[in-house]
C-alpha distance (Angstrom), angle and dihedral (degrees) to the residues before:
residue distance angle dihedral
M1 . . .
N2 3.71 . .
L3 3.73 138.5 .
Q4 3.74 94.6 -101.3
E5 3.84 89.3 60.7
L6 3.65 90.5 51.3
R7 3.84 91.0 49.5
Y8 3.82 88.8 53.5
L9 3.83 91.7 49.7
V10 3.87 90.1 51.7
A11 3.70 90.9 49.1
V12 3.82 97.1 50.7
A13 3.91 88.3 46.4
E14 3.80 89.8 53.6
Q15 3.78 97.4 42.2
R16 3.84 98.2 34.4
H17 3.84 84.7 -150.9
F18 3.87 127.1 88.3
G19 3.88 91.1 -148.3
R20 3.78 94.8 51.4
A21 3.77 91.3 43.6
A22 3.78 91.8 51.4
E23 3.73 89.3 49.7
A24 3.88 92.3 50.6
C25 3.80 89.1 48.0
N26 3.83 91.8 47.1
V27 3.81 92.3 -127.6
S28 3.83 133.0 109.9
Q29 3.75 119.8 -89.1
P30 3.80 94.0 -116.6
T31 3.85 90.2 52.3
L32 3.72 89.7 51.2
S33 3.80 95.3 46.8
S34 3.66 95.4 47.6
Q35 3.78 91.8 52.2
I36 3.66 91.9 49.3
K37 3.90 88.9 51.5
K38 3.74 90.8 47.3
L39 3.81 89.3 54.1
E40 3.84 92.5 48.9
D41 3.90 89.4 50.3
E42 3.82 91.0 48.8
L43 3.83 91.5 52.1
G44 3.87 94.6 36.4
V45 3.70 92.9 -131.4
T46 3.86 137.5 102.0
L47 3.90 106.7 -115.3
L48 3.81 97.3 -179.9
E49 3.84 141.3 42.4
R50 3.73 107.3 -144.5
T51 3.82 124.5 -156.6
N52 3.79 133.9 165.6
K53 3.83 91.1 -100.2
R54 3.82 106.8 35.2
V55 3.72 148.3 -11.4
D56 3.78 126.3 -116.1
L57 3.75 132.8 -173.3
T58 3.74 121.5 -109.5
P59 3.92 116.7 -129.1
V60 3.88 87.9 -100.1
G61 3.72 91.0 43.5
G62 3.90 91.7 57.7
Q63 3.75 88.7 52.7
I64 3.87 94.7 49.2
L65 3.79 87.3 44.6
A66 3.75 91.2 61.4
H67 3.85 90.5 51.1
A68 3.82 90.8 44.5
R69 3.83 89.3 56.8
R70 3.71 95.2 49.3
A71 3.97 90.4 46.6
L72 3.78 89.9 52.5
A73 3.87 92.4 47.2
E74 3.77 91.8 50.8
A75 3.89 91.2 47.2
G76 3.77 86.7 51.2
Q77 3.80 91.1 50.3
M78 3.84 88.4 50.6
E79 3.71 89.1 54.5
A80 3.77 92.1 44.9
V81 3.79 91.7 51.7
A82 3.85 90.4 50.0
Q83 3.87 89.6 47.9
A84 3.86 90.7 47.9
A85 3.83 88.6 53.6
R86 3.78 90.7 53.2
D87 3.77 99.3 41.0
P88 3.80 121.9 -30.1
L89 3.79 91.4 -161.3
V90 3.79 93.4 59.9
G91 3.83 123.1 81.9
P92 3.81 136.8 31.7
L93 3.76 124.8 -37.5
K94 3.82 111.2 -158.0
L95 3.77 104.6 -143.1
G96 3.76 128.0 -178.5
V97 3.93 119.9 -157.2
I98 3.78 128.8 -173.7
P99 3.81 114.2 -115.8
T100 3.84 95.3 -115.2
L101 3.85 90.8 59.0
A102 3.80 104.9 31.4
P103 3.87 101.0 73.7
Y104 3.77 91.3 48.0
L105 3.79 109.5 36.2
L106 3.85 98.9 36.8
P107 3.84 94.8 63.8
M108 3.78 85.8 56.0
I109 3.80 97.5 53.6
L110 3.80 111.4 27.7
N111 3.90 96.1 79.0
P112 3.85 93.7 42.7
L113 3.69 91.0 45.9
K114 3.80 92.4 51.7
Q115 3.79 92.8 45.7
A116 3.84 94.9 46.9
Y117 3.90 96.1 40.1
P118 3.86 107.9 22.5
G119 3.75 93.4 171.4
M120 3.80 95.0 56.5
T121 3.87 121.0 80.1
L122 3.78 130.2 -170.1
E123 3.70 120.6 -130.2
L124 3.77 102.8 -162.3
W125 3.78 130.9 -150.8
E126 3.74 117.8 179.0
D127 3.85 114.8 -161.6
Q128 3.70 145.9 125.5
T129 3.75 119.9 -69.0
R130 3.71 100.1 -103.0
W131 3.89 91.3 53.9
L132 3.80 93.2 47.7
I133 3.84 91.8 51.2
D134 3.86 87.4 49.9
G135 3.78 87.3 51.1
L136 3.84 92.1 52.5
R137 3.83 90.5 46.9
N138 3.82 91.5 51.3
H139 3.94 95.1 42.6
R140 3.80 90.5 -115.4
L141 3.78 86.0 120.6
D142 3.79 131.6 36.7
A143 3.72 97.1 -157.5
A144 3.89 140.7 -10.3
L145 3.70 136.5 -151.5
L146 3.81 108.3 -133.1
A147 3.76 139.2 174.6
T148 3.85 97.2 -151.2
P149 3.86 130.3 49.3
P150 3.81 108.7 -87.0
D151 3.84 89.8 -128.0
A152 3.75 90.1 -150.5
P153 3.87 119.0 121.3
E154 3.76 91.4 -152.8
L155 3.87 90.2 61.8
T156 3.64 132.8 70.0
E157 3.79 128.1 -149.9
L158 3.88 137.9 -154.2
V159 3.79 120.5 -161.2
L160 3.76 108.2 -129.3
F161 3.99 104.5 177.3
K162 3.79 143.2 -34.9
E163 3.81 115.0 -108.2
P164 3.84 117.9 -154.5
L165 3.80 120.6 -137.9
L166 3.67 122.2 -131.3
A167 3.81 131.4 -150.6
A168 3.85 110.3 -115.4
L169 3.76 109.6 -159.6
P170 3.93 136.5 176.4
Q171 3.82 107.6 -106.7
N172 3.85 92.0 -110.8
H173 3.78 94.4 48.6
K174 3.73 115.0 132.2
L175 3.90 90.6 -120.3
A176 3.77 95.4 44.3
K177 3.87 93.9 105.1
A178 3.77 95.5 45.7
A179 3.89 115.6 113.5
K180 3.87 87.0 -138.0
V181 3.74 133.4 7.4
D182 3.74 129.6 -135.5
E183 3.74 110.3 -125.4
D184 3.75 91.9 -140.5
A185 3.86 90.6 60.6
L186 3.73 90.2 63.1
A187 3.87 94.0 58.5
D188 3.83 97.7 94.1
D189 3.87 96.5 54.2
L190 3.71 104.2 23.8
L191 3.89 115.9 146.0
V192 3.85 114.0 -157.6
L193 3.80 137.9 -176.7
A194 3.78 118.9 -94.4
D195 3.91 121.1 -80.4
G196 3.88 110.1 -74.8
N197 3.81 95.8 43.9
C198 3.83 109.5 106.0
L199 3.84 90.3 -147.1
A200 3.86 88.9 66.5
S201 3.69 93.6 59.5
Q202 3.82 93.7 42.0
A203 3.76 92.2 51.4
L204 3.75 91.7 48.9
E205 3.75 92.5 49.8
A206 3.72 95.3 45.4
C207 3.83 91.5 51.5
G208 3.92 95.0 43.1
A209 3.87 85.7 -121.5
R210 3.75 101.8 128.5
A211 3.80 93.4 108.1
H212 3.86 94.8 38.6
R213 3.78 103.4 71.8
T214 3.77 97.2 132.3
G215 3.85 134.6 127.4
V216 3.74 127.2 6.0
T217 3.67 97.0 -18.0
A218 3.74 93.3 56.9
S219 3.80 90.3 52.5
M220 3.86 96.6 48.5
Q221 3.81 109.0 68.9
A222 3.88 114.7 157.1
S223 3.89 124.7 -153.4
T224 3.86 92.3 -146.3
L225 3.74 136.2 42.1
D226 3.70 90.3 -127.0
T227 3.92 92.3 63.5
L228 3.73 90.7 43.2
V229 3.81 92.0 55.1
N230 3.87 88.6 47.9
L231 3.86 89.2 54.3
V232 3.81 90.4 49.5
A233 3.81 92.1 47.9
A234 3.84 89.2 50.1
G235 3.84 88.4 57.5
Y236 3.89 98.0 -109.7
G237 3.81 94.7 129.8
S238 3.85 143.2 -61.0
T239 3.90 131.3 -78.4
L240 3.78 144.1 179.8
L241 3.83 123.3 -102.3
P242 3.71 128.5 -164.8
A243 3.85 111.4 -113.1
L244 3.81 94.2 -119.5
A245 3.90 90.3 59.9
A246 3.82 93.3 50.9
D247 3.82 93.6 91.6
S248 3.84 92.7 56.5
F249 3.73 94.2 56.2
R250 3.87 104.0 36.3
K251 3.79 91.0 102.1
R252 3.80 93.6 55.0
E253 3.78 118.7 95.5
I254 3.81 94.1 -96.0
V255 3.78 136.5 104.6
L256 3.79 120.6 -127.4
R257 3.75 119.5 -156.1
P258 3.90 134.9 170.6
L259 3.76 118.8 -110.3
V260 3.81 126.2 -112.4
G261 3.69 91.4 -133.6
A262 3.73 94.5 45.2
S263 3.83 92.5 -132.9
S264 3.84 113.4 -169.9
R265 3.82 141.8 165.3
T266 3.76 126.0 -124.4
I267 3.81 116.8 -124.1
R268 3.77 113.1 -146.9
L269 3.77 136.3 -175.1
A270 3.86 109.3 -138.1
S271 3.78 126.1 -167.0
R272 3.67 143.1 148.1
P273 3.85 115.4 -80.9
G274 3.79 90.5 -130.6
F275 3.82 96.7 50.7
P276 3.85 101.1 137.2
R277 3.79 96.7 -142.3
P278 3.81 104.4 59.0
Q279 3.85 88.1 152.7
A280 3.78 90.1 66.0
L281 3.87 89.0 55.0
R282 3.79 93.0 47.8
A283 3.85 86.9 50.3
L284 3.77 91.2 53.2
E285 3.78 90.3 44.1
K286 3.88 90.5 53.9
V287 3.77 94.1 49.8
V288 3.95 93.5 46.4
R289 3.73 91.8 48.3
K290 3.90 94.4 48.3
A291 3.90 92.6 46.7
V292 3.85 93.8 48.4
D293 3.82 92.5 45.7
T294 3.89 88.9 52.0
T295 3.79 89.7 48.3
A296 3.84 90.6 46.0
R297 3.73 94.7 51.7
R298 3.80 93.6 44.2
D299 3.93 100.9 41.4
F300 3.78 113.7 12.8
G301 3.81 107.9 30.8
S302 3.83 102.7 -142.1
Q303 3.69 98.0 -23.4
L304 3.91 95.5 102.9
K305 3.80 107.4 60.9
T306 3.74 128.3 -173.2
């Protein structure tokens, strides 16, 4: 057997379809099918159950798949070690970013990163925290930008900066004219993102609203900040926004105010301790810190702290 056969097996297991798997692997379907059959012949077992509509793993196929993924991950690590020995700042860096950070931080860092380290490219994956951690554990990602501790002993984290949260209010809200808003005052009409988004639990905790999810605000949970802000603009309630997102929503019919308690979230860079290109992570850290520091001085005074 060889690594290419294992890659084809993984692709079929993920796509559950030979045609889509072949397309994902950039080969013809007959080539992929013949290589899978060759692997089955070499192992002497049937790995896949084939029907007209889909493909499923046999019980032994599922066991072999787990080993195939580990073998491919180890082979990838071997390549990464060799690349790191040649030049750790050249090649792709597979980076995961949470959805409440990606649209606002990435535009600040992509060009500076490309200019400072032209040989390094980011392969981006935007997803919720739990899936990014899973990606790190399974070597699908090299690093991830998170707003909560990874809570995984096999991962390490580096604090990059603290991002303040701002109150977002309808224009006719009773607190709209206040210079600062007390977090507790938002508990009764607080709108949050859907479960699974770390910003939701952070907003609830900041406003002491964990036990107050009743009425319309409990039944209106958005999956994106854009939808959440639209609900606020329509007068359905208030919410908390991360400071880096503020510029994107200033033209909406909402009012943004700092918080009395200066609630914030901590942005971290999570990775595996054994990642063979720590220099690439340090390069990313340097660019992020500089971009955030520049934004802090320009827009937030001393609120954003690296």
